[in-house]
C-alpha positions in Angstrom: 17.1 -2.5 -5.8 18.1 -6.2 -5.5 15.1 -8.4 -5.9 14.7 -11.6 -3.9 15.9 -14.4 -6.2 13.7 -17.0 -4.5 10.6 -15.0 -5.1 11.5 -14.4 -8.7 12.1 -18.1 -9.2 8.9 -19.0 -7.5 7.0 -16.7 -9.8 8.7 -18.2 -12.9 7.9 -21.7 -11.7 4.3 -21.0 -10.8 3.2 -18.5 -13.4 5.6 -19.1 -16.3 6.5 -15.4 -16.9 9.9 -14.6 -18.5 12.4 -13.2 -16.1 11.6 -9.5 -16.9 7.9 -10.0 -16.3 8.6 -11.6 -12.9 10.9 -8.7 -12.0 8.3 -6.1 -12.9 5.7 -7.8 -10.8 8.0 -8.0 -7.8 9.2 -4.4 -8.2 5.6 -3.2 -8.4 4.6 -5.0 -5.3 7.6 -3.8 -3.4 7.1 -0.2 -4.5 3.5 -0.3 -3.4 4.3 -1.5 0.0 7.3 0.9 0.3 5.0 3.9 0.3 5.2 5.8 3.6 2.1 5.5 5.7 1.5 9.3 5.6 1.6 9.3 1.8 -0.7 6.3 1.6 -3.2 8.0 3.9 -3.3 11.2 2.0 -3.5 9.4 -1.4 -6.3 7.0 -0.2 -8.2 9.9 1.4 -8.3 11.8 -1.8 -9.3 8.7 -3.8 -12.1 7.9 -1.4 -13.3 11.5 -1.5 -13.5 11.3 -5.3 -15.7 8.2 -4.9 -18.1 10.3 -2.9 -17.5 8.9 0.6 -17.8 11.2 3.6 -15.0 11.7 6.1 -16.6 9.5 8.7 -16.7 6.7 6.2 -13.2 7.5 4.8 -11.4 7.4 8.2 -13.1 4.1 9.2 -12.1 2.7 5.8 -8.5 4.0 6.2 -8.3 2.4 9.6 -9.3 -1.0 8.2 -6.9 -0.7 5.3 -4.0 0.3 7.5 -4.7 -2.7 9.8 -4.6 -5.1 6.7 -1.5 -3.7 5.1 2.2 -3.9 6.1 3.8 -0.6 7.2 6.8 -0.2 9.4 6.1 1.2 12.8 2.9 1.3 14.9 -0.6 1.6 13.6 -2.1 5.1 13.5 -5.0 6.5 15.5 -7.8 8.3 13.8 -6.4 11.6 15.2 -3.1 10.8 13.5 -4.9 10.0 10.2 -6.7 13.4 10.4 -3.4 15.2 11.0 -1.7 13.5 8.0 -4.6 14.5 5.8 -5.2 18.1 7.1 -1.9 19.0 8.6 
């Protein structure tokens, strides 16, 4: 993966990390936002269940998270979220 040079330079200028630290930060951010929406929904559903939330709360929370994150394509309905989780 080719990392954006301007972003790496900005991180070095602002935060002072050596070039490898800046690269790791950018790679981590890009990989987090590169996760397919269906995978994100299944992963977050399981995490929120482990925290003791009920499905009504989980799907409302997922809907809010999806609206605040960048994903390619349209936003999902609650019905789509349920299908991704339960098949």
